[in-house]
C-alpha positions in Angstrom: -8.0 -20.6 70.1 -6.3 -17.3 69.2 -3.4 -19.1 67.6 -5.9 -21.1 65.5 -7.7 -18.0 64.4 -4.5 -16.3 63.4 -3.5 -19.2 61.3 -6.9 -19.3 59.6 -6.9 -15.6 59.1 -3.4 -15.6 57.6 -4.3 -18.5 55.3 -7.5 -16.6 54.1 -5.5 -13.4 53.4 -2.9 -15.4 51.5 -5.6 -16.9 49.3 -7.2 -13.4 48.8 -3.9 -11.9 47.8 -3.1 -14.8 45.5 -6.5 -14.6 43.8 -6.1 -10.8 43.4 -2.6 -11.2 41.9 -4.0 -13.9 39.4 -6.8 -11.5 38.4 -4.3 -8.7 37.7 -2.1 -11.0 35.6 -5.1 -12.3 33.7 -6.3 -8.7 33.0 -2.9 -7.7 31.7 -2.6 -10.7 29.5 -6.1 -10.6 28.1 -6.3 -6.8 27.7 -7.1 -6.0 24.1 -4.2 -4.5 22.1 -4.9 -1.3 20.3 -6.2 -1.9 16.8 -3.6 -1.2 14.1 -4.6 0.9 11.0 -4.8 -1.6 8.1 -3.7 -0.5 4.7 -4.5 -2.9 1.8 -2.4 -2.5 -1.3 -3.7 -3.7 -4.7 -2.0 -3.4 -8.0 0.5 -5.0 -10.4 4.1 -6.2 -10.4 5.4 -2.7 -9.6 3.8 -3.0 -6.2 4.0 -6.7 -5.6 6.0 -8.4 -2.7 8.7 -10.7 -4.0 10.8 -13.4 -2.3 14.1 -12.2 -0.8 16.3 -14.2 -3.3 14.8 -12.4 -6.3 16.5 -9.2 -7.5 13.2 -7.3 -7.8 11.2 -5.3 -5.3 7.7 -3.7 -5.4 6.9 -0.5 -3.6 4.1 -2.3 -1.7 6.8 -4.6 -0.2 8.7 -1.7 1.4 6.2 1.0 2.1 5.7 -0.2 5.7 9.1 1.2 6.5 7.6 4.7 6.1 4.8 4.1 8.6 4.8 3.8 12.3 4.2 0.4 14.1 0.6 1.4 14.5 0.1 0.5 10.8 -0.2 -2.9 9.2 0.3 -3.3 5.4 -1.5 -6.1 3.6 0.1 -6.2 0.1 -2.1 -8.1 -2.4 -0.6 -6.6 -5.6 0.0 -9.3 -8.2 2.2 -9.4 -11.3 0.5 -9.2 -14.6 -2.8 -7.9 -13.3 -4.9 -5.0 -14.6 -7.9 -3.3 -13.2 -10.0 -5.8 -15.1 -8.2 -9.1 -14.3 -7.6 -8.3 -10.7 -11.4 -8.3 -10.3 -12.2 -11.2 -12.6 -9.8 -13.5 -10.8 -11.5 -12.8 -7.5 -8.5 -11.0 -6.0 -10.6 -7.8 -5.4 -13.1 -9.9 -3.4 -10.3 -11.2 -1.3 -8.9 -7.7 -0.8 -12.3 -6.5 0.5 -12.3 -9.4 3.0 -9.2 -7.9 4.7 -11.4 -5.1 6.0 -8.7 -2.5 5.4 -9.1 1.1 6.7 -7.5 2.3 3.6 -7.0 0.7 0.2 -4.2 1.9 -2.1 -5.0 1.2 -5.7 -2.4 1.4 -8.5 -2.9 -0.1 -11.9 -2.1 0.9 -15.5 1.0 -0.9 -16.8 -0.9 -4.0 -17.8 -4.0 -2.1 -18.7 -2.0 -0.4 -21.4 -1.1 -3.6 -23.1 -2.2 -4.3 -26.7 -5.9 -4.4 -27.3 -6.0 -8.2 -28.0 -4.5 -9.0 -24.6 -7.0 -10.2 -22.0 -5.7 -7.7 -19.4 -6.0 -4.7 -21.7 -8.4 -1.9 -20.9 -9.2 1.5 -22.6 -8.0 4.5 -20.6 -11.2 6.4 -21.5 -13.8 3.7 -21.0 -13.5 0.5 -19.0 -10.4 1.5 -17.2 -12.3 4.3 -15.6 -15.3 2.1 -14.9 -13.1 -0.4 -13.0 -11.5 2.4 -11.0 -15.0 3.6 -10.1 -15.9 0.1 -9.0 -12.8 0.0 -6.7 -13.7 3.3 -5.2 -17.4 2.6 -4.7 -16.9 -0.9 -3.3 -14.0 0.3 -1.0 -16.4 2.9 0.5 -19.3 0.4 0.8 -16.8 -1.9 2.7 -15.9 0.9 5.1 -12.5 1.7 3.7 -11.0 4.9 2.3 -9.7 4.4 -1.2 -6.5 6.1 -2.4 -5.9 6.2 -6.2 -2.3 6.2 -7.4 -1.4 6.9 -10.9 1.0 4.4 -12.6 4.6 5.4 -12.4 6.5 6.1 -15.6 8.4 3.3 -17.3 12.0 4.2 -17.2 12.1 4.9 -21.0 13.7 7.8 -22.7 13.3 9.1 -26.3 16.1 10.1 -28.7 16.3 13.5 -27.1 16.6 12.1 -23.6 13.0 12.9 -22.6 11.0 10.5 -20.5 8.3 9.0 -22.7 4.6 9.4 -22.0 2.9 6.1 -23.1 1.1 5.8 -19.7 -0.1 9.4 -19.6 -3.7 8.5 -20.7 -4.0 6.1 -17.8 -2.6 8.6 -15.3 -5.0 11.2 -16.6 -7.9 8.7 -16.3 -7.0 8.0 -12.6 -7.0 11.8 -11.9 -10.3 12.2 -13.7 -11.9 9.5 -11.6 -10.3 10.9 -8.4 -11.7 14.3 -9.1 -15.2 12.9 -10.0 -15.4 10.7 -6.9 -13.6 13.1 -4.6 -10.9 10.6 -3.8 -7.3 11.1 -2.5 -5.0 10.8 -5.4 -1.2 10.4 -5.5 0.2 11.4 -8.9 3.0 8.9 -9.0 3.3 9.2 -12.8 4.2 12.9 -12.4 6.5 12.4 -9.4 8.4 9.5 -10.9 8.7 11.2 -14.2 10.3 14.2 -12.6 12.9 12.0 -10.8 13.7 10.0 -13.9 14.1 13.2 -16.0 16.3 14.8 -13.4 18.6 11.7 -13.1 18.5 10.7 -16.8 18.8 7.3 -18.3 22.2 6.4 -17.0 21.7 8.1 -13.6 18.5 6.3 -12.9 19.6 2.8 -14.2 20.2 1.5 -10.7 16.5 2.0 -9.9 15.7 -0.9 -12.2 15.9 -4.5 -11.1 18.2 -5.5 -14.1 19.6 -4.0 -17.3 17.0 -3.7 -20.0 14.0 -3.8 -17.6 12.4 -0.4 -17.7 9.3 -1.3 -15.6 10.4 -3.2 -12.5 12.5 -2.0 -9.6 15.6 -2.8 -7.6 15.1 -2.3 -3.8 16.5 1.2 -4.2 13.9 2.0 -6.9 11.0 0.5 -4.9 12.0 2.4 -1.8 12.1 5.6 -3.9 8.6 4.9 -5.2 7.3 4.3 -1.7 8.9 7.5 -0.5 7.3 9.5 -3.3 3.9 8.0 -2.4 4.2 8.7 1.4 5.6 12.2 0.9 2.5 13.1 -1.1 0.2 11.4 1.4 1.9 13.4 4.1 0.8 16.5 2.3 -2.7 15.6 1.2 -4.1 13.0 3.7 -4.5 14.7 7.1 -5.8 11.5 8.8 -2.8 9.5 7.7 -0.2 12.1 8.5 0.3 11.0 12.1 1.1 7.5 11.0 3.9 8.5 8.6 7.4 8.6 9.8 8.5 12.2 9.0 12.1 11.3 9.6 12.0 8.8 6.7 10.9 11.6 4.3 13.9 13.8 4.9 
């Protein structure tokens, strides 16, 4: 009788222990992972992600290397798009569906094209209106917008000075940022300072190929991403903890 009881008791304890172990394993496996901070990037070819075999890199393709593993970058920047065409093609609607915590917004290069081009906008009028739309709808969607002025084209005049053809668009971005009280990275100013310091010849390796004054090599894209995150480290307190300070040195 006692022997039978012992066997039954041992069997029962084994089953209990086994069930408890399974419960622990299931809890560990199904425990929800901490939510990553989602940053959506929208813009043009200067920010776009390219295939590895192409000798061109956008800053949105490499900016993840400046953030911790707690951040996920969703880069939706697309070549040839302006503030206007990014919306008209439905790309902005798709960006909002990503439910980003932050949305980095950088346009201007294609907006500055000739007036007859479908992507063209006026820096003083519809360009600002589209920027306001991005800001307002980002906030309505629960995201924090970050406006980024368009970086300089790597173009120099006969005196070796960096040209200013994108300045009206950079100023427009800053105007809207001030009006809407939005975080703003003045990449136009920051990139211009770098290009001017290095000069035409000294900055040539930042371009993806000879003669291209707009698009970047990987080195150039990494530099643009660094300029952006350095400025964010200084102005965006809530993002600061997600930025790798060691990458800014």
